C-alpha positions as CSV (number, residue, x, y, z in Angstrom):
1,M,36.5,-53.4,13.0
2,S,37.7,-56.5,14.8
3,K,37.5,-56.9,18.6
4,E,41.3,-57.0,18.6
5,T,41.5,-53.6,16.8
6,V,39.0,-52.1,19.2
7,R,40.9,-53.4,22.2
8,T,44.2,-52.1,20.8
9,Y,42.7,-48.7,19.9
10,G,41.1,-48.4,23.3
11,A,44.3,-49.3,25.0
12,W,46.2,-46.8,22.8
13,N,43.8,-44.0,23.6
14,S,44.0,-44.8,27.3
15,L,47.8,-44.7,27.1
16,M,47.8,-41.4,25.3
17,E,45.5,-39.9,27.9
18,E,47.9,-41.1,30.6
19,F,50.8,-39.5,28.8
20,K,49.0,-36.2,28.4
21,K,48.1,-36.2,32.1
22,D,51.5,-37.3,33.4
23,S,53.7,-35.6,30.9
24,P,52.6,-32.0,30.2
25,W,55.6,-31.5,27.9
26,L,54.2,-34.2,25.6
27,K,50.6,-33.0,25.7
28,D,50.9,-30.5,22.9
29,D,52.8,-32.9,20.6
30,I,50.2,-35.7,21.2
31,E,47.3,-33.3,20.6
32,F,48.9,-32.0,17.4
33,N,49.3,-35.5,16.1
34,E,45.8,-36.5,17.0
35,K,44.4,-33.4,15.1
36,W,46.7,-34.1,12.1
37,I,45.6,-37.8,11.9
38,D,41.9,-36.7,12.1
39,M,42.5,-34.2,9.3
40,L,44.4,-36.7,7.2
41,G,41.6,-39.2,7.6
42,L,39.1,-36.7,6.2
43,I,41.4,-35.9,3.2
44,I,41.9,-39.6,2.4
45,E,38.2,-40.3,2.8
46,K,37.3,-37.4,0.5
47,R,39.8,-38.5,-2.2
48,K,38.3,-42.0,-2.2
49,E,34.8,-40.7,-2.1
50,L,35.6,-38.7,-5.3
51,G,37.1,-41.8,-6.9
52,L,40.5,-40.1,-7.3
53,S,43.8,-41.9,-7.0
54,Q,46.9,-40.5,-5.3
55,R,48.3,-40.0,-8.8
56,D,45.2,-38.0,-9.8
57,I,45.7,-35.6,-6.9
58,A,49.5,-35.4,-7.5
59,E,48.8,-34.4,-11.1
60,M,46.3,-31.8,-10.1
61,I,48.8,-30.1,-7.7
62,D,51.9,-30.7,-9.8
63,K,53.6,-33.0,-7.3
64,P,54.9,-36.5,-7.6
65,Q,52.6,-39.3,-6.6
66,S,55.2,-40.4,-4.0
67,T,54.6,-37.1,-2.2
68,I,50.9,-37.8,-1.8
69,A,51.7,-41.4,-0.7
70,R,54.1,-40.2,2.0
71,I,51.6,-37.6,3.2
72,E,48.8,-40.2,3.4
73,A,51.1,-42.7,5.2
74,S,52.0,-40.0,7.7
75,K,55.6,-40.2,6.8
76,T,55.7,-36.5,6.2
77,I,53.6,-33.5,7.1
78,P,53.1,-31.2,4.1
79,N,53.8,-27.5,4.2
80,L,50.8,-25.2,4.3
81,Q,51.0,-24.5,0.5
82,T,50.9,-28.1,-0.4
83,L,48.1,-28.8,2.2
84,F,46.0,-26.0,0.7
85,K,46.6,-27.3,-2.8
86,I,45.5,-30.8,-1.8
87,T,42.3,-29.6,0.0
88,N,41.4,-27.2,-2.8
89,A,41.8,-30.1,-5.4
90,L,39.4,-32.1,-3.3
91,G,36.9,-29.2,-3.0
92,M,37.6,-28.9,0.7
93,S,38.4,-25.8,2.9
94,I,40.7,-25.4,5.8
95,I,39.4,-23.1,8.5
96,I,41.9,-21.7,11.0
97,K,40.5,-20.7,14.4
């Protein structure tokens, strides 16, 4: 990770913390997005660790590859059924607390 990326990431995190503190109405949305990005990162990491392509996952869950690409690019948030299919295909579990 470059120094520029670290500076930008650090500044972004500081900005988000300020928003959460100063704008309680944004806090829930920001925290949801942070959790979604964390989960998405784990899904992508696992797919790559298993040596699977987006197309492989798409075929396993009977969806077009473009759906997986949009999910991984955070252009869409999948419904629970699709999310469960993806995580099951990767041998992952979702635990709801």
